[in-house]
C-alpha positions in Angstrom: -12.1 39.3 23.0 -12.1 41.2 26.3 -12.0 39.9 29.8 -15.5 39.2 31.2 -17.1 38.6 34.5 -18.6 35.2 34.6 -21.2 33.6 36.9 -20.9 29.9 37.2 -24.4 28.8 36.1 -26.4 31.4 34.3 -23.7 32.6 31.9 -22.8 29.0 31.0 -26.3 28.2 30.0 -26.7 31.3 27.8 -23.2 30.8 26.3 -24.1 27.2 25.5 -27.0 28.5 23.3 -25.0 31.1 21.5 -21.6 29.4 21.1 -22.6 26.7 18.6 -23.6 29.4 16.1 -20.3 31.3 16.3 -18.2 29.2 14.0 -15.6 30.4 11.5 -13.8 28.9 8.5 -10.9 31.0 7.4 -10.4 29.1 4.1 -13.9 29.9 2.7 -15.1 33.1 4.5 -13.8 36.4 3.2 -11.6 38.6 5.4 -14.1 41.4 6.2 -16.9 38.9 7.0 -14.6 36.9 9.3 -13.5 40.0 11.1 -17.1 41.3 11.6 -18.3 37.9 12.8 -15.4 37.8 15.3 -16.3 41.3 16.6 -20.0 40.4 16.9 -19.1 37.3 18.9 -16.9 39.3 21.2 -19.7 41.8 21.7 -22.1 39.0 22.6 -19.8 37.9 25.3 -19.2 41.4 26.6 -23.0 42.3 26.6 -23.9 39.1 28.4 -21.2 39.5 31.0 -22.4 43.0 31.8 -26.1 42.0 32.3 -25.4 39.6 35.2 -25.0 41.0 38.8 -24.8 38.4 41.6 -22.6 36.0 43.5 -18.8 35.8 43.6 -17.2 36.2 40.2 -13.9 35.5 38.5 -12.3 37.2 35.5 -10.9 35.1 32.8 -10.3 35.0 29.1 -13.8 34.1 27.9 -12.9 32.2 24.7 -13.9 28.6 24.9 -16.0 26.3 27.0 -12.8 24.8 28.3 -12.0 28.2 29.8 -15.5 28.4 31.2 -14.9 25.1 33.0 -11.6 26.3 34.4 -13.3 29.5 35.5 -15.9 27.6 37.4 -13.3 25.5 39.1 -11.5 28.7 40.2 -14.7 30.3 41.4 -15.7 27.4 43.6 -12.3 27.2 45.0 -12.0 23.5 44.6 -11.8 20.8 41.9 -15.2 19.3 41.2 -15.1 15.5 41.4 -16.8 15.2 38.1 -14.5 17.6 36.3 -10.9 16.8 35.7 -8.1 18.6 33.9 -8.4 15.9 31.2 -12.1 16.8 30.8 -11.1 20.5 30.4 -8.5 19.6 27.8 -11.0 17.5 25.9 -13.7 20.2 25.8 -11.1 22.8 24.7 -10.1 20.4 21.9 -13.7 19.9 21.0 -14.3 23.7 20.8 -11.2 24.1 18.6 -12.6 21.5 16.2 -16.0 23.0 16.4 -15.3 26.8 16.5 -12.0 27.3 14.7 -13.0 29.9 12.2 -16.0 28.1 10.8 -19.3 29.5 9.6 -21.3 26.4 9.0 -24.6 28.2 9.2 -25.3 31.3 7.2 -27.3 33.3 9.8 -26.6 37.0 9.8 -24.3 38.2 12.5 -26.6 41.0 13.5 -29.3 38.5 14.3 -27.0 36.7 16.7 -26.4 39.9 18.6 -30.1 40.6 18.8 -30.9 37.2 20.0 -28.3 37.3 22.6 -29.4 40.7 23.9 -33.1 40.0 23.8 -34.3 40.1 27.4 -37.6 38.3 26.8 -36.2 35.2 25.1 -38.4 32.2 25.7 -37.2 30.0 28.6 -37.3 26.9 26.4 -34.4 28.3 24.4 -32.1 28.0 27.4 -31.2 24.8 29.1 -32.0 24.3 32.7 -29.3 25.7 35.1 -27.0 23.1 36.5 -27.1 22.5 40.3 -24.7 24.6 42.4 -21.2 23.3 42.2 -21.7 21.3 39.1 -21.1 22.1 35.5 -23.8 21.7 32.9 -21.9 19.4 30.5 -25.2 18.4 28.9 -25.6 21.9 27.6 -22.4 21.8 25.6 -22.6 20.6 22.0 -21.2 17.2 21.0 -17.8 17.4 19.5 -17.3 17.5 15.8 -16.2 13.9 15.5 -19.9 12.9 15.6 -20.5 14.5 12.2 -20.5 12.0 9.4 -17.6 12.3 7.0 -19.8 13.5 4.2 -21.6 16.1 6.2 -20.8 19.7 6.9 -18.3 19.7 9.8 -17.2 16.2 9.1 -13.8 15.2 7.8 -11.5 12.2 7.4 -7.7 12.0 7.8 -7.0 13.8 4.5 -10.3 14.3 2.6 -12.3 16.3 1.8 -9.8 18.5 0.2 -12.1 21.5 0.0 -13.5 21.2 3.4 -17.1 22.2 4.1 -17.4 23.8 0.7 -17.0 20.4 -0.8 -19.6 19.0 1.6 -22.2 21.4 0.1 -21.7 20.2 -3.5 -24.6 18.2 -5.0 -24.7 14.7 -3.7 -24.9 13.1 -7.2 -21.8 15.0 -8.3 -19.9 13.9 -5.3 -20.9 10.3 -5.8 -19.6 10.4 -9.3 -16.3 12.1 -8.4 -15.6 9.8 -5.4 -16.3 6.7 -7.5 -14.0 7.8 -10.3 -11.4 8.9 -7.8 -11.5 5.6 -6.0 -11.0 3.7 -9.3 -8.0 6.0 -10.0 -6.5 5.4 -6.6 -6.9 1.6 -7.1 -4.9 1.9 -10.3 -2.3 4.1 -8.5 -1.9 1.6 -5.6 -1.3 -1.2 -8.1 1.6 0.8 -9.5 3.3 1.5 -6.2 2.6 -2.1 -5.1 4.6 -3.3 -8.2 7.5 -0.9 -7.2 7.3 -2.3 -3.6 7.4 -5.9 -4.9 10.5 -5.0 -7.0 12.3 -4.0 -3.8 11.2 -7.1 -2.0 12.4 -9.3 -4.9 15.8 -7.6 -4.7 16.0 -8.2 -1.0 14.9 -11.9 -1.2 17.3 -12.6 -4.1 20.3 -11.6 -2.1 23.0 -14.4 -1.9 25.8 -15.2 0.5 28.7 -17.5 0.5 28.8 -20.1 3.2 31.7 -22.3 4.1 30.8 -26.1 4.3 33.4 -28.0 6.4 32.3 -31.4 5.0 33.5 -30.4 1.5 36.0 -27.8 2.7 34.7 -25.2 0.2 32.5 -22.2 0.0 29.0 -22.5 -1.6 26.6 -19.8 -2.7 23.1 -19.8 -1.3 20.2 -17.3 -0.8 20.0 -15.3 2.3 16.2 -15.7 2.7 14.4 -19.0 3.1 11.7 -19.2 0.4 8.9 -20.0 2.7 9.9 -17.4 5.3 10.2 -14.8 2.5 6.7 -15.6 1.2 5.1 -15.3 4.6 6.9 -12.1 5.6 8.1 -9.7 2.9 6.0 -11.2 0.0 2.9 -11.3 2.1 3.5 -7.8 3.3 4.0 -6.7 -0.3 0.7 -8.2 -1.5 -1.3 -7.2 1.6 0.3 -3.8 2.5 -2.7 -1.7 1.5 -5.1 -3.7 3.8 -2.6 -3.9 6.7 -1.8 -0.2 6.5 -5.4 0.8 6.1 -6.2 -0.9 9.4 -3.3 0.8 11.2 -3.9 4.2 9.7 -7.6 4.1 10.6 -6.7 3.4 14.3 -4.1 6.2 14.5 -6.2 8.7 12.6 -9.3 7.9 14.7 -7.7 8.8 18.1 -7.1 5.1 18.8 -10.8 4.2 18.5 -11.5 1.1 16.5 -13.0 1.6 13.1 -15.1 -0.5 10.7 -13.2 0.1 7.4 -9.9 -1.7 8.3 -11.2 -4.9 9.8 -13.9 -5.1 7.2 -11.4 -4.7 4.4 -9.2 -7.5 5.8 -12.1 -9.9 6.1 -13.5 -8.9 2.7 -10.1 -9.1 1.1 -9.6 -12.6 2.5 -12.9 -13.7 1.0 -12.0 -12.2 -2.4 -8.6 -13.8 -2.4 -9.6 -17.3 -1.4 -12.8 -17.4 -3.4 -12.6 -15.2 -6.5 -8.8 -15.5 -7.1 -8.9 -19.3 -6.7 -11.8 -19.5 -9.1 -10.0 -17.4 -11.7 -6.8 -19.5 -11.3 -8.8 -22.7 -12.0 -9.9 -21.1 -15.3 -6.5 -19.6 -16.2 -4.8 -23.0 -16.6 -5.2 -24.4 -20.1 -7.7 -27.1 -20.6 -6.1 -30.6 -20.5 -3.4 -29.7 -18.0 -3.5 -29.5 -14.2 -1.5 -27.6 -11.6 -1.1 -29.1 -8.1 0.4 -27.8 -4.9 3.9 -29.2 -4.6 4.8 -28.5 -1.0 1.7 -29.9 0.6 2.9 -29.6 4.2 3.4 -25.9 4.0 0.1 -25.4 2.2 -1.7 -27.5 4.9 -0.3 -25.3 7.7 -1.1 -22.0 6.0 -4.6 -23.3 5.1 -5.2 -24.3 8.7 -4.1 -20.9 10.0 -6.1 -19.0 7.4 -9.2 -20.5 8.9 -8.1 -20.5 12.5 -7.2 -16.8 12.2 -10.9 -15.8 11.6 -12.2 -18.3 14.2 -9.8 -16.6 16.7 -11.1 -13.2 15.6 -14.7 -14.2 16.6 -13.4 -15.8 19.8 -11.8 -12.7 21.2 -14.5 -10.2 20.0 -17.6 -12.2 20.8 -16.9 -14.9 23.3 -13.8 -14.3 25.3 -14.4 -10.6 26.2 -17.5 -9.4 24.3 -17.0 -6.0 22.6 -13.6 -5.7 24.0 -10.0 -6.6 23.0 -7.5 -6.9 25.9 -3.7 -6.5 25.7 -3.4 -10.3 26.2 -5.7 -11.1 23.3 -4.1 -8.6 21.0 -0.7 -9.8 21.9 -1.6 -13.4 21.2 -3.1 -12.4 17.9 0.2 -10.8 16.9 2.3 -13.8 18.3 0.4 -16.3 16.0 2.2 -14.6 13.1 5.5 -15.8 14.5 4.1 -19.3 15.3 3.0 -19.6 11.7 6.5 -18.6 10.5 8.2 -21.2 12.7 5.8 -24.0 11.7 5.9 -23.2 8.0 9.7 -23.1 8.1 9.9 -26.5 9.9 7.5 -28.0 7.3 9.6 -26.6 4.5 12.6 -28.3 6.0 10.7 -31.6 6.3 10.5 -31.7 10.1 6.7 -31.5 10.1 4.3 -33.7 8.2 0.6 -33.3 7.8 -1.5 -36.4 8.3 -4.3 -35.3 5.9 -1.9 -34.7 3.0 0.9 -37.1 4.0 4.3 -36.3 5.2 6.7 -34.2 3.3 6.1 -34.4 -0.4 8.1 -37.2 -2.1 8.9 -34.7 -4.9 11.1 -32.8 -2.4 13.8 -35.4 -2.9 14.0 -34.6 -6.6 13.1 -30.9 -6.5 16.5 -29.9 -7.8 16.7 -32.6 -10.5 16.9 -31.1 -14.0 18.1 -32.8 -17.1 17.9 -29.9 -19.6 21.0 -30.8 -21.6 21.7 -34.4 -20.7 20.2 -37.8 -20.9 19.1 -39.3 -17.6 19.9 -42.9 -16.9 17.1 -45.5 -16.8 17.6 -45.8 -13.1 17.2 -42.0 -12.6 14.0 -42.1 -14.8 12.7 -45.0 -12.7 13.3 -43.1 -9.5 11.7 -39.9 -10.8 8.6 -41.8 -12.0 8.3 -43.5 -8.7 8.3 -40.2 -6.7 5.8 -38.7 -9.1 3.4 -41.6 -8.5 3.9 -41.4 -4.8 3.2 -37.7 -4.7 0.2 -37.8 -7.0 -3.2 -37.8 -5.2 -4.6 -40.2 -7.9 -3.2 -43.2 -9.8 -1.4 -41.9 -12.9 -1.2 -43.6 -16.3 2.1 -44.1 -18.1 1.2 -41.3 -20.4 0.6 -38.9 -17.5 3.8 -39.8 -15.8 5.7 -39.3 -19.1 4.0 -35.9 -19.5 5.1 -34.7 -16.0 8.6 -36.0 -16.4 9.1 -34.2 -19.8 7.5 -31.1 -18.5 9.2 -30.7 -15.1 12.5 -32.7 -15.2 13.7 -33.6 -18.6 13.8 -31.5 -21.8 15.2 -33.6 -24.6 17.1 -31.7 -27.3 16.4 -34.2 -30.2 13.6 -36.5 -31.3 15.8 -39.5 -30.7 16.4 -38.6 -27.1 12.7 -38.0 -26.7 11.9 -41.5 -28.0 14.5 -43.1 -25.8 13.2 -41.4 -22.7 9.6 -42.3 -23.5 10.6 -45.9 -24.0 12.5 -46.1 -20.8 9.6 -44.5 -18.9 7.1 -46.9 -20.3 9.4 -49.9 -19.5 10.7 -48.7 -16.1 7.8 -46.7 -14.6 5.2 -49.5 -14.3 3.7 -49.5 -10.8 4.8 -53.1 -10.2 8.4 -52.1 -10.6 8.2 -50.0 -7.4 6.9 -53.0 -5.3 10.1 -54.0 -3.5 8.5 -55.8 -0.6 9.9 -59.2 0.2 8.1 -62.0 -1.6 6.6 -59.7 -4.2 5.7 -61.7 -7.3 5.2 -58.8 -9.6 7.8 -57.0 -11.7 10.8 -59.2 -10.8 9.6 -62.6 -11.8 11.6 -63.9 -14.8 10.1 -65.4 -17.9 10.8 -69.2 -18.0 10.9 -69.3 -21.8 13.4 -66.4 -22.0 15.5 -68.1 -19.3 15.6 -71.4 -21.2 16.7 -69.5 -24.4 19.5 -67.8 -22.5 20.8 -71.2 -21.2 20.8 -72.7 -24.7 22.5 -69.6 -26.2 19.5 -68.6 -28.3 18.8 -64.9 -28.7 16.5 -63.5 -26.1 14.3 -60.3 -26.1 16.9 -58.4 -24.1 19.8 -59.3 -26.4 17.6 -58.4 -29.4 16.9 -55.0 -27.8 20.6 -54.5 -27.1 21.5 -55.3 -30.7 18.8 -52.9 -31.9 20.1 -50.2 -29.7 23.6 -50.6 -31.0 22.3 -50.2 -34.6 21.0 -46.7 -33.8 23.8 -44.3 -34.7 21.9 -41.3 -33.5 22.0 -42.4 -29.9 24.8 -40.9 -27.9 27.1 -42.5 -25.4 25.9 -42.7 -21.8 29.0 -40.9 -20.6 28.8 -37.1 -21.0 31.4 -34.4 -20.7 31.5 -32.4 -17.4 32.1 -28.7 -17.5 33.4 -26.6 -14.6 35.6 -23.7 -13.6 39.2 -24.4 -12.9 38.7 -22.5 -9.6 35.6 -21.4 -7.8 37.1 -18.4 -6.0 39.5 -15.9 -7.4 40.9 -12.8 -5.6 42.3 -10.0 -7.7 43.9 -6.8 -6.4 42.3 -3.4 -7.3 44.6 -1.4 -9.5 44.7 2.2 -10.6 44.0 1.2 -14.2 41.9 -1.4 -16.1 43.3 -4.9 -16.5 42.3 -8.3 -17.9 41.4 -11.3 -15.8 41.4 -14.7 -17.5 38.7 -17.2 -16.5 39.4 -20.8 -17.4 36.7 -23.5 -17.9 37.7 -27.2 -17.9 36.1 -30.1 -19.7 36.4 -33.7 -18.5 35.1 -36.8 -20.2 35.3 -38.3 -23.7 35.5 -34.9 -25.4 34.5 -36.4 -28.7 31.9 -33.9 -29.7 31.6 -30.2 -30.1 29.8 -28.8 -27.0 28.8 -25.3 -25.9 27.8 -23.6 -22.7 26.7 -20.1 -21.6 29.0 -17.9 -19.5 27.9 -14.6 -18.0 28.6 -12.3 -15.1 26.3 -11.4 -12.2 26.5 -8.4 -9.9 26.9 -8.5 -6.2 28.6 -5.7 -4.3 30.7 -5.1 -7.5 28.7 -3.3 -10.1 28.7 -3.8 -13.9 30.4 -1.1 -15.9 31.8 0.5 -12.8 33.9 -2.4 -11.3 34.0 -4.8 -14.3 32.8 -5.1 -17.8 29.9 -7.5 -18.0 29.9 -10.5 -20.4 27.2 -12.8 -21.7 28.4 -15.1 -24.4 28.6 -18.7 -25.6 31.7 -20.7 -24.9 32.6 -23.4 -27.4 34.6 -26.6 -27.0 35.7 -28.3 -30.2 36.2 -32.1 -30.4 39.2 -33.0 -28.3 39.4 -29.6 -26.6 39.5 -29.8 -22.8 40.0 -26.2 -21.8 38.6 -22.9 -22.9 39.0 -19.4 -21.5 37.3 -16.0 -21.5 38.6 -12.6 -20.6 36.9 -10.2 -18.2 38.0 -6.6 -17.8 38.3 -5.3 -14.3 37.9 -1.6 -14.1 40.3 0.7 -12.3 39.6 1.0 -8.6 38.5 4.4 -7.3 39.5 5.9 -4.0 37.8 4.8 -0.9 36.7 1.4 -2.3 36.2 -1.6 -0.1 36.4 -5.3 -1.0 33.7 -6.1 -3.7 32.4 -9.3 -5.2 30.8 -10.4 -8.5 30.1 -13.8 -9.9 30.8 -15.6 -13.2 28.0 -18.1 -14.0 28.5 -21.2 -16.2 25.2 -22.7 -17.4 23.2 -24.2 -20.3 25.5 -26.9 -21.4 24.6 -28.3 -24.8 23.8 -32.0 -25.6 26.7 -34.3 -24.7 27.8 -32.2 -21.7 26.6 -31.2 -18.3 27.6 -28.8 -15.5 29.5 -30.4 -12.6 26.7 -31.0 -10.1 29.0 -31.0 -7.1 30.3 -27.5 -7.8 29.2 -24.3 -6.2 25.8 -23.7 -7.8 24.5 -27.2 -8.1 23.6 -29.2 -11.2 22.1 -26.3 -13.2 25.0 -23.9 -13.0 28.5 -23.4 -11.7 29.6 -20.3 -9.9 33.0 -18.6 -9.8 33.2 -15.9 -7.1 35.5 -13.0 -8.0 36.7 -10.8 -5.1 38.2 -7.4 -6.0 40.4 -6.6 -3.1 40.8 -3.0 -2.1 43.9 -1.4 -0.6 44.4 -1.6 3.2 41.7 0.6 4.9 44.2 1.5 7.6 46.3 3.3 5.0 43.4 5.6 4.1 43.2 7.3 7.5 40.1 7.6 9.7 38.0 9.4 7.2 39.0 7.1 4.4 38.1 4.1 6.5 34.6 5.5 7.1 34.1 6.4 3.4 35.2 2.9 2.3 32.1 1.5 4.1 30.0 3.1 1.3 29.6 1.4 -2.0 30.1 4.5 -4.2 29.6 2.6 -7.4 26.2 1.4 -6.2 25.3 5.1 -5.4 26.4 6.2 -8.8 24.4 3.4 -10.5 21.4 4.2 -8.3 21.6 7.9 -9.4 21.5 6.9 -13.1 18.6 4.4 -12.5 16.7 7.0 -10.5 16.8 9.5 -13.4 15.8 6.7 -15.8 12.7 6.1 -13.7 11.4 9.7 -14.3 12.1 9.3 -18.0 10.2 6.0 -18.1 7.3 7.6 -16.2 7.1 10.6 -18.4 7.0 8.9 -21.8 4.2 6.8 -23.0 5.5 3.3 -23.4 8.5 4.0 -21.2 10.8 5.7 -23.8 10.8 8.1 -26.6 11.1 5.3 -29.2 8.1 3.4 -27.8 6.1 6.6 -27.5 6.3 7.2 -31.3 4.5 3.9 -31.9 1.8 4.4 -29.2 -1.9 4.6 -30.1 -4.3 7.2 -29.0 -5.8 4.9 -26.4 -2.3 4.2 -24.9 -1.8 8.0 -24.8 -5.1 8.5 -23.0 -4.3 5.8 -20.5 -0.8 7.2 -19.9 -2.1 10.8 -19.3 -4.7 9.5 -17.0 -2.2 7.9 -14.6 0.8 10.2 -15.3 0.6 12.0 -11.9 0.8 8.7 -10.1 3.7 7.6 -12.2 5.7 10.7 -11.6 5.0 10.6 -7.9 6.1 7.0 -7.5 9.2 7.6 -9.6 10.5 9.3 -6.4 11.0 5.9 -4.9 14.7 4.9 -4.9 15.6 2.2 -7.4 15.9 -1.4 -6.1 19.6 -1.4 -6.6 20.2 1.1 -3.8 20.9 -0.5 -0.4 20.1 -3.9 -1.5 16.4 -3.0 -2.1 15.8 -1.8 1.4 15.6 1.9 0.4 12.8 0.9 -2.1 11.1 -1.1 0.6 10.9 1.7 3.1 10.0 4.6 0.8 7.4 2.6 -1.1 5.9 1.5 2.1 5.5 5.1 3.2 3.9 6.0 -0.1 1.6 3.0 0.0 0.5 4.2 3.5 -0.3 7.7 2.1 -2.3 6.3 -0.8 -4.1 3.9 1.5 -5.1 6.8 3.8 -6.7 8.5 0.8 -8.4 5.3 -0.3 -9.8 4.9 3.2 -11.2 8.5 3.3 -12.5 8.3 -0.3 -14.2 4.9 0.3 -15.9 6.4 3.5 -17.0 9.5 1.5 -18.4 7.3 -1.2 -20.3 5.0 1.2 -21.5 8.0 3.2 -22.9 9.8 0.2 -24.6 6.6 -1.1 -25.9 5.8 2.4 -23.7 2.6 2.7 -22.1 1.6 5.9 -18.4 1.5 6.2 -18.5 -2.3 6.8 -20.3 -2.8 3.5 -18.0 -0.5 1.6 -15.0 -2.3 3.1 -16.0 -5.8 2.0 -17.0 -4.7 -1.5 -15.3 -1.6 -3.1 -12.1 -1.5 -1.0 -11.5 -5.2 -0.7 -11.9 -5.8 -4.4 -9.8 -2.7 -5.4 -6.9 -3.5 -3.1 -6.9 -7.2 -4.2 -6.8 -6.5 -8.0 -2.9 -6.6 -8.2 -2.9 -10.0 -6.5 -5.6 -11.2 -8.9 -3.5 -10.6 -12.1 -0.3 -11.8 -10.5 -1.9 -15.1 -9.3 -3.5 -15.7 -12.7 -0.2 -15.2 -14.4 1.5 -17.6 -12.0 -1.2 -20.2 -12.7 -0.5 -20.0 -16.4 3.3 -20.0 -16.3 4.3 -22.0 -13.2 4.3 -25.8 -13.4 2.8 -25.9 -9.8 0.0 -24.2 -7.9 2.1 -23.0 -4.9 2.7 -19.5 -6.2 -0.9 -19.0 -7.4 -3.2 -20.4 -4.7 -0.7 -21.7 -2.2 0.2 -18.1 -1.2 -3.4 -17.0 -0.8 -3.8 -18.9 2.5 -0.6 -17.6 3.8 -1.5 -14.0 2.9 -4.9 -14.3 4.5 -3.3 -15.5 7.8 -0.8 -12.7 7.8 -3.6 -10.2 7.1 -5.3 -11.0 10.4 -2.2 -11.6 12.6 -0.4 -8.4 11.4 -3.3 -6.3 10.0 -5.4 -6.6 13.1 -3.0 -7.9 15.8 -0.7 -4.9 15.6 -3.3 -2.1 15.6 -5.4 -3.8 18.3 -2.3 -4.3 20.5 -1.6 -0.5 20.2 -5.2 0.4 20.9 -5.5 -2.0 23.9 -2.3 -0.7 25.5 -3.5 2.9 24.9 -7.0 2.6 26.4 -6.1 0.3 29.3 -3.6 3.0 30.4 -5.8 5.9 29.5 -9.1 4.9 31.1 -12.5 6.5 30.4 -12.6 10.0 29.0 -15.7 12.2 28.2 -15.4 11.4 24.5 -15.0 7.7 25.2 -18.2 7.9 27.4 -20.1 9.6 24.7 -18.8 7.2 22.0 -19.6 4.1 24.0 -22.4 5.3 26.2 -24.1 1.9 26.1 -20.9 0.2 27.3 -19.6 2.7 29.9 -21.1 0.7 32.8 -19.6 -2.6 31.5 -16.1 -1.1 31.3 -15.7 1.4 34.2 -11.9 1.6 33.7 -12.1 2.1 30.0 -11.2 -0.5 27.3 -10.3 -0.8 23.7 -13.8 -1.5 22.3 -14.3 -3.5 19.2 -18.0 -4.0 18.9 -18.9 -7.5 17.7 -22.0 -6.3 15.8 -22.2 -8.1 12.5 -18.5 -9.2 12.6 -19.4 -12.4 14.4 -21.9 -13.7 11.9 -19.9 -12.4 9.0 -16.8 -14.3 10.0 -18.8 -17.4 10.7 -20.2 -17.3 7.2 -16.7 -16.6 5.8 -15.2 -19.6 7.6 -17.9 -21.8 6.3 -17.3 -20.6 2.7 -13.5 -21.0 3.2 -13.8 -24.6 4.4 -16.1 -25.4 1.5 -13.7 -23.8 -1.0 -10.7 -25.7 0.5 -12.8 -28.9 0.3 -13.5 -28.3 -3.3 -9.9 -27.9 -4.1 -9.0 -31.0 -2.2 -11.6 -33.0 -4.1 -10.1 -31.7 -7.4 -6.7 -32.8 -6.2 -8.0 -36.3 -5.5 -10.1 -36.6 -8.7 -8.3 -34.8 -11.5 -4.8 -34.7 -10.0 -4.5 -31.0 -9.2 -6.2 -28.0 -7.6 -6.1 -25.9 -10.8 -7.0 -26.7 -14.4 -8.6 -29.9 -15.5 -9.2 -32.3 -18.4 -12.4 -30.5 -19.6 -13.6 -26.9 -19.9 -17.0 -27.9 -18.5 -15.4 -29.2 -15.3 -13.3 -26.0 -14.9 -16.3 -23.8 -15.4 -18.4 -25.8 -12.9 -15.7 -25.5 -10.2 -15.2 -21.8 -10.8 -18.9 -21.1 -10.7 -19.3 -23.0 -7.4 -16.5 -21.1 -5.7 -17.7 -17.7 -7.0 -21.2 -18.5 -5.8 -19.7 -18.9 -2.3 -18.3 -15.3 -2.5 -21.7 -14.0 -3.6 -23.3 -15.8 -0.6 -20.8 -14.3 1.8 -21.1 -10.7 0.5 -24.9 -10.9 0.2 -25.2 -12.2 3.8 -22.8 -9.7 5.2 -24.7 -6.8 3.6 -28.0 -7.9 4.9 -26.7 -8.7 8.3 -24.8 -5.4 8.6 -27.9 -3.4 7.6 -30.1 -5.2 10.2 -27.5 -4.8 12.9 -27.2 -1.1 12.2 -30.9 -0.7 12.5 -31.0 -2.6 15.8 -28.2 -0.5 17.2 -30.1 2.7 16.4 -33.1 1.3 18.2 -31.0 0.4 21.3 -29.6 4.0 21.4 -33.0 5.5 21.2 
């Protein structure tokens, strides 16, 4: 392109007519055609510049409309008040998007030249000249961002892959391909979500040793509090696609708010609460119930799950309509931390909820397990009392017995089962628990039995005692106690393998043969690298009070630091139990073995630095990483399983093989305590989510469906499918409903506070500092007068009514679950199949009402907005 003489007004008007047709696309246009088109465009500029002869002129590089604007500024000798350097940059960027080697229209280049040269062109082809000293911005074409994503010239963050050529494909073909592709991406995101959760489980399962001054000993406990882990890492794991979609949409849309992210979060919340809850009700076998155990935590998360969406409507529609300020976005994000603190306090018992009662009475016995021992009658009485207090309805003796045998006691013999049942029926009557002064129930003696006892005649109690003595199958009430001789052992790392002897002690009558399980557990010391793992049964013969097992400690390599592994004692047989006051509690005893390395100061500076790295962990991670690719490549996960695979399994495997191989690049959970898996998987989820967002927009655009409707249907359902199967599995296997429906409310709250609070805070800070720009004025032409300083605009539109309907449906659903808790004893399951079906159908109907109303309301709001713009 040559230098041209430009006149401020007349040339701009003509160039504005010619410039939109001069577009290039290097990827699709052949080389000669691109070169010819480029030459013809240069000739047009040269010919036009030579036809004008008047007024002062300025030479410049006539390439874009941004250059034209700069030329006019130089020609006038001053900066026009309506044209800023930011405007020039914006128009240059618009021209780059619009004219960077694109040939959207197929007009012949020669016709362009003829049209430009034609002296008698009709006046209506040219826009009216701008007044002197002003630039005719109206003559310039609207930037490319106004094209729909499925139209020629439109694009998303990543898709379409084939650019404008793909946009010219038949619409029916594109609909089919995008729909199939979206289903494939949903399956792919479920795979990487499982990998992500594996990393989170590794992180949250981390343990530490804490010194307790009261007992003057170290105890082993988890690093993460269970409630905090569920509301942070676990919620992020289950909601990562929705949260990242909202964030990526903002960043990829030049910090303008979109419809897909917020719509997906609201739609996903509706699907989680309504559809997943209904399916969990059906998943529990008929005749059994599952109830929420930690009611205070559930009540807090349920409140915030509704409050979050009420707050959403407040800031978008009532507080500052169509605008989100930094303060509002900051408060939205801060509610996430408020929820964490309140849930943590409720978990610790400091907060009670009036509608559900204070902390659950079952919390006092949550760690009571009698798997291998016989609880005393007093213990059974106390357990039964707490079960009755926690139950939302009055339980029968049979129901109390069922709960005790399911959750607290697992008798090993029929005799033990009969004795426990008898004790429960005798001790767990409601009147036994009435200990108020003056109570005349449960403690009033029988006058006839008292008279018999005074005369020496046999009473009912003595008869029962004699009957009990005559039962040889009953065991003594005193059981053996098993425990390690020591709970912490330090051994020095050596240059060769050596044997460490672990001693287990037995205290008590020692009259019977008893067994227990002994196994090793990794920590910083790794199995097969630092020690040889064991998993065996330890046997005590009658009269034997001590047993031992040998563990091989591997030779220490250079640059090792102090490492730790644990030896676990558990699963004591009948007639024995684990010492409940030992490290590990009543279920297992823990021996911590510390392998001490040589003095780091003797290794020098480099050796001291290298000793900070766990080289055994790195070596193990390398092996596991390679195994991930082998498992991803073979159908069934291995060569052996692949031989037995069916043709359908082969087809399914080949269908998703690219995703498996891609996600095998994520580091294994054993590396860096799971954090490496967490970070890399989060990045890959973000990439997959970006593709899902583009593909969902393309599908909706080709089908004529708004992004809001696509979000609450296709995207919300697809991103929630992994949670659906996980919750149904938890409803079947877990004895309580906390992990199935209890986590739904927490996840929905986190979706709003993180998924909208964080992106909106970024957008509000950006636009309050940026102010209005030409693109912002064009995008929000109807709101420019309301926000003269610019703002982060989030149009209320149909969001207000959609959220109001969702909140109504959510409250109704929570009310149904609460009614079931009061009537049948639990939120999930039920005594009859008909009752379960009726509950599930009612909750699913709420989701249908919400989705149907949102679709109708969004369609009507879209039509109204078009009318307002016209």
